[in-house]
N, C-alpha and C positions, 0 to 999 in steps of 0.2 A: 464687407458690411460690419459696422460696429453695433453690438447688441449688449444689453444689460443682463448680467448673470442672475438667474433664479435657481437657487440650490434646491434640487429635488431630494427629499430625505430618504432615498433608497439607493441600493447598489444595483447596477445593471449587469447583465450577464457578460457583456463586452462593452467597449467604449461607445456610448450612445448619447445623443443629445436630442432635445425636443425643440421644434420650431413651429410657429403658427403657419397655417396654410398660405397666408398672404405673403409671408417672408419666403417660404419655400418656392412660391411661384415666381417671385422677383429673382431668385437665385437659380431658377430653372432646376429645382431639385425634386426628386421623387422619393418615396419611402425606401429606405435602405441604401440610398446614395450616400457618398462620403463627403465630408467637409473637413477642412483644416481649421482648427480652433486655436487661436494664438492669444496668450495672455501677455503680461509684461515680461515674463521671464521663461515661459514654457509654451509648448504647443503639443497638440495631440490630433491624430486622425480619428474621426468618429463617424458612425453611421447615423442617419437622420430618421427620426420618428416625427411624423407630421400630425399636429393636433388642431382641432377647431377651437376658436375663441381663446387661444393662448395669447398673452400680450405680444403685440406686433413689434414692440421695441426690445424684446427680451429673448433669451435663449435658456432653455431648461437644461441644467447640468446635473447629472447624478453624482453621488458622493465619490465614487471611485475616480470619475473624471475630474472632479473639483480638486481632489488631492494631487493629481498629476499637474494640473494647471496652477495649483496653489492660488486659487481665487476665492473670494468671499462674496456673499450676497451683495448685489448692487454694483459690483465692479464691471468695467467694460472690457469685452474681448472682441477680437476680430474674427469673422467667420467668412470663409470663402470655399467654393467648390474645389474639389481636387480629383485627380485621376484615380481610377481603381488601382489597388496595389499590384505590383509586378508578380507577386506570388500567386495571383489568380491564374496567370498564364501557366504556372507550374501545375496547379490543380487541373486545369484543362488538359495539359500535356499528359498527366497521369491517367485521366479519364479516357484519353485516346491511346492508352497502353504504352506511353513513352516511359523512359527511365529518368529518374531524378538524379541530377549531378550534385556534386558537393555545394557549389555556389547556389544552386536552386534550393537545396535543402536548408542552407543557411538563411536564405531569404524567407523561406517558409517559416522557420522557427522564429526569426526576428519579428515577422508580422504577427505570428500567433502570440508571442510574449507581449508585443506592443499593443495588442488589442485591435489591430488593424483588420484582421479577418473575423468575420461573424461566425457564430456557431454553425450556421447553415453551410457556410463555405468549408469550415473544418470538417463537418460531417461528410461533405462530398469527398474530401481527401481520404477520410477514414474508410468510407464505403468503397472507394476505388481500390484501395490497398487490400481491403478485406476480400474482394472478389478476384483481384488480379495477382495478389501476392507481391512480394518485393524481392529483388535479387539481393545477393549477399553484399554487393557493392552499394546498392541503395540503402540497405540496412546500416552499413558502416557510415555512409554519408549522413543519414538522419540521426544516428546516435551521436556522432561527433558534433553535429550542428546543435543538437539539444544541449550538449555540455557547454559549448562555446557561447550560448546565449544566456547562461546563468553563472552563478558563482561556483568556485571550486574550493575544496578543502586542501590546504597545503600543510602537510605534516613533516615533510623532509625526512621521511623514514623509508629505508629501502624496501621493506617488506610490510605490506598492509593486508591483513586477512579479513575476510567477510563471509557472510552466510546469507543466502536468500532462499525463501520457500515460495513455490508457485501457489500455495494455499489450497483451500477447498476442504480442509479437515478441521472440524471444531476442536477447540482446546489445544491447538498446537502452540504451546508456550515455550518451545525448545530454545528460542533465542535468549530467554532469560537465564538459561543454563549455559548455553554455548559461549556467550560473550564472556562471562566471568571465568569459565574454564580456560579459554584461550588467553585472556588478559592475565590470569594468575600465573601462567607459564611464561610470561615475559614478552608475549607477542601483542602487536597493535591490532585492535578490531573496533573500528568506528561504525557502529550499527545505526543506520538511519532506517526508520521504520514507518509504516503507514498506519493510519487509523482504519477501522473497519468500514467497509462500504456495503457489503452484502452479508457479512458474518456478525456474530455476537461480540467479537473482540478482535482487534488488530494488535500487533505487538506494542505499538505506542499506547493503546488503551490499557493493556495489561500493565505496562511499566508505570503509567500515570497513576495507577492505584497505589503505587509505592513512592514515586518521586516525580518531580516536574520533568516534562519532556519537551516543552516549548522553548528550546534553547536556540540562541543565535549561533552562527558559525564560530564567533570568537569565544563564546561560552563553551561550546562543544569542544573546541581545541584545547581550552584550559582543562576540561575534564579528562580528555585523552592524555594530555601531558602528565597529569597527576596519577592516573589509574591504568593507562593503556587501553581503556575501552569506554564505551558509552552505549546507551540505548535511548535515542531521541527521535522525536517526530520530524520526518523529512520535510513536511509542508512548511515549516517555519524557516527553512535554510536557503531557499531560492536556488537549490541545486537542480539543474535541468528543468526550469519552471514550465517550459512548453509541454513537458510530459504531463504535468498536473492538469493543464487545460485540455489536452487531448483526452485524458482519462475521463474528464467531466463530460465530454461529448460522446465517448464510446459507451459509457454506462447505460444511458437510456436506450441505445441501439442494441445492447446485449452482445456486442462484438468487441474484440480487442486486438486488431491486427498489428498494433505497435508494441505488443507486450515484450518481445525480445529486445528491440532497441530501447524501450522504456526502462526496463530493468537494468540493462547494462549501462545506460547513460548515467543512472544514479551511482552505479559502482565506479564508473570512470571518474565521476565528479568528486568522489571522496578519495580517489587515488588507489583503489583496491588493486593489488597485484595477484592475489590468490582468492578464489571464491569457491565455496562448496555450494552447489545448487541442489536444493531439496526438491525433488519432483514427486509429490505424493501421488500414489498410484492406486486407483480404485474408483468405485462409483461416486459420481458427483464432483470429480476433480477434472483438471484439464487432460490428465493422462489416465484413461480408464483401464488401459492394459499396459503391459511391459513394452510392447511394440510401440505404442504411442509415446511412452516415456522416453524410449530411445530416440525416436524421431525428434521430439522436442529438445532433448539433450544435445543432439548433434548441432542443431541451429545455434544454441548458446555457446557450445564449445568452439564452433567455427568462427562466429562473430567475435567471441572473446579473444581468440588467437590473433585476429586482425587488429584488435584494440590493445594488444599487449597484456591481456588479463588471462591468467591460467585458470581454467574452470574444470572442476571435477563434479560431474552430475551424479546424484545418488537417487535412485528410485526407492521410495519408502512406503511402508504399509499404510493404507488410508481407508480401511473398511470400517473403522469405528473411531470415535474421538481419541485424541492423544491424552492419556491420563484419565482422570475422572471429572475434572472441572471444566466448565464452559461458561465464559463471561469474565469481564475484566478483573473484578475483585476475587472471585473464586479461583481464577487462574493464577493471579499474583500470589494468593495464599499457597496454592499447590506448588508453585515454583520455589517459594521460600522453604516449604517443607521438604521438597526433593533435594535441595542443596544440603540439608542437614541429615535427612533420614535415608536418602537414596531410594525413595519410593515416591510415586508408583514406578514399577519396574519398566513399563513400556516407555514412559516419558524419559527416564534415565537412560535406557538403552538407546533411544533415538538421539537424544542430545549428545551422549558420549560417542555414538557412531559418527555423527556429523563433525563434532570437535576433533575426533581421532582422524577423520579423513583430512581435515584441514592441516593437522600436524604432519601427516604423512606427505602432504603436498609440498611442504617446505623441508622435507628430508628427515623428519623425526621417525625413527623406527618404532613399531608397536604403538601406533597412535592411540588406539582404543584403550589400551592398558594405562598409558600415561594420562589420558584425559580422565579415566575413571579414578585414578589415584588422586588427581587434583580434587575430585569430588569427595572421595573417601576421607582424605586427610583434613578436609575443611578449608583448603586453600581457596577453592572456588567461592565458597560462601563468604569468606573474609573479603575477597576481592569484590564480590557483588555488593557488600555493605559499604565498601569504599566508594564504589560507583554511585550508589544511592546517596551517600553523603555529598559527594562532589557535585551531583545534580540538584542538590538542595532538599533532599529527603531526610528522613530520620534513620540513621544507620542501625539503630537498636530495634527497629520495627519487628514485631512478631506476627506470624500469620493471623492470629486471632485479633490483632489490632486493626486489621483491614475490615471495615464495616460491610455487612451484607444486608440485602433487603429484609425487612422485618416480617414480610408476609411469605408464607411457604405453602407449597402444594406437593405432596408426596404420592407417587404412583406405585402401586403394589402389584406383585405377580398374582395372577389368577390360576397359574398352571404349575405343574411339577415337571422339571426337566432342566435343560441346559440353555443358556443364552446362545443363540446361533446367529443373530444379527442385531446390530444397533444402527438405526437409520440416521446417517449424518445430516441430511437435509432437514428431517423432522426435528432433530435435537437442536440444530441451528435456528430453525424457525421458532421453536419454543423459547429459546433464549432471547431472541429479538422481540417476540411478543411480550415477554416478561419485562422488557425495558432496556436490555443491553443493546449496544454499548453505551448509550447516552446515560442510563442509570448504571453507574459502575458496579453497584451491589447486586444487580439482577443477573440471572443466569441459571444454569442447570448443573446440579451435582449428581453424577452417576454413582450408583451403589454397586453396580455389576459391570463386568466386561464380558466380551465374547468368550465362551467356554466355561463360564461360572455356572455352578449348580444352584438352582433356586427351587423353593417350595411355595405353595400358595400362601400369600400374606407377607412374603419377603419384599422389602422395599427395592424398587428398580432405579428410581431417580427422584430427586427433589428439585422443585423449581422455586427460585427465590425472586421476589419482586418487592417494590415499595407500594404496589397498587393492587388492591383486591379485585378491581375491575379487570386488570390485565391478567390476573390468575384465572378469573372466570372465563376469559377468552381462550386461554391456554387449555382449560378443562374441556371447553366445547370442541376445540381442535382435536384433542386426544380421543374424543369419542368416535372420530372417524379416521384418525391417522394412527398407525402403529409405530411407536418409536423403538420398542425393544421386542424382539421375537424370541419365544421360548420353544426349544425343540431339541435337535441333536447337537452334539458338541462340534465346535469348529476351531481348529488350531490356528496359530498365527505366529509370525515373526516380524520384527520391525524393519530391518534392513533387507530389502528384496534383491537389489542388484546395484553394482557400481557400473556406470556406463563409460567405457573407454572408446576413444574415437580418434582417428588421425584425420585432421581437416583436409578436405578436398574441394572446397569452395562450391557446395551445392546451392540450389536456390532455397530461400526461405519461403515456404508456401504456407499460407494461412487462409 
């Protein structure tokens, strides 16, 4: 049936079109049935939404669908019913506890990227894997399929280093130190990073307070060729794009059964040969204990070995924020300060530990000492400023040049004693309520760490925001939530354990 295009000025969650109920009846279509829409040069499979009193000679097309079809208002397209996608059979198979083959995994990822599967159908797949787990072979199939349905970074370099954190710790800006340390020592490290989803800042948000991060693959390649490293937002690169769609479905469900294939697909897509995996260990993280950290690490190491990626997992201390700053601009400032002053000590220790581990993975002895020397001599800072310039930022930027919110709220101690806990979830929530990460200058600046001695009237932390109303909401929250506890002393160290493992092909259970 030929229908006239009506452009709907909205984006749809997946490929969706709108038909009048009379047209749907003629084509024997029901809500969420699929149709093939063909323009002069392109076609798309879309799901149907049925409307009352929509023009019977027209089809409503959302902006994302119109871009694919390359059609304008009033043009004619052909609409015809089509069979359900073959990948639905794969989802049904998984629901029935079957195993996903490589060809089935590839069909799944093609249909996810192509917008053929609805979010409800993807949610069924996610839920099935969450409750049933996946075998190591399924994890391999899904990882490779994710990579093959997107673009890949081709650097033609034999050794490519990378670092990834499982997250869960506010203020973890270590990538902004690890990347320039490694790049300054002559190694290649293309860091693709995420934006914050549930935290006050992701690595891309932190870097964006200093330099542009929305680079194309071609621009990213030029930066790496010039400096050996980069810190860019992965969402603009079309690397393993199915992963981004799956994450969007996982988030409201509060589950992430794909997280091992998801992470390693991104690493495989940039050609990583050696990866240090930071597994923060403590309350509020994926690994609350060292035993959980080991179990997660084994899954990554096992799948990495099948993909040809050497992985060293490192369990790291996660009972308080890393450094003192939480929020994009505050963290960017602190990273710049750490590169020149070697403080705060916990941030420097963690970054140097991770960088040193990477160096030892490629045969460099005394990796920690060599990484620390790159910081001490200023080599890492010089390299970071080269990366900033190559990505389009100001290489002369000073910490104080990065703007912060002009409204502040400082919380003071009412007790005499030692700081014995800092509640990560509360600090993260305060940062988000202040406006981070959307407002780059919003966040939390701690004045104390666990073990510090305080007296009544000493400042514990300051909240930055651009909004007085948001600070008032923070103040109300802190009336009932304790972010910093004062009592007995509590010691700490940043590097808890290196996880060693000989792959034996266990199941990935999530």
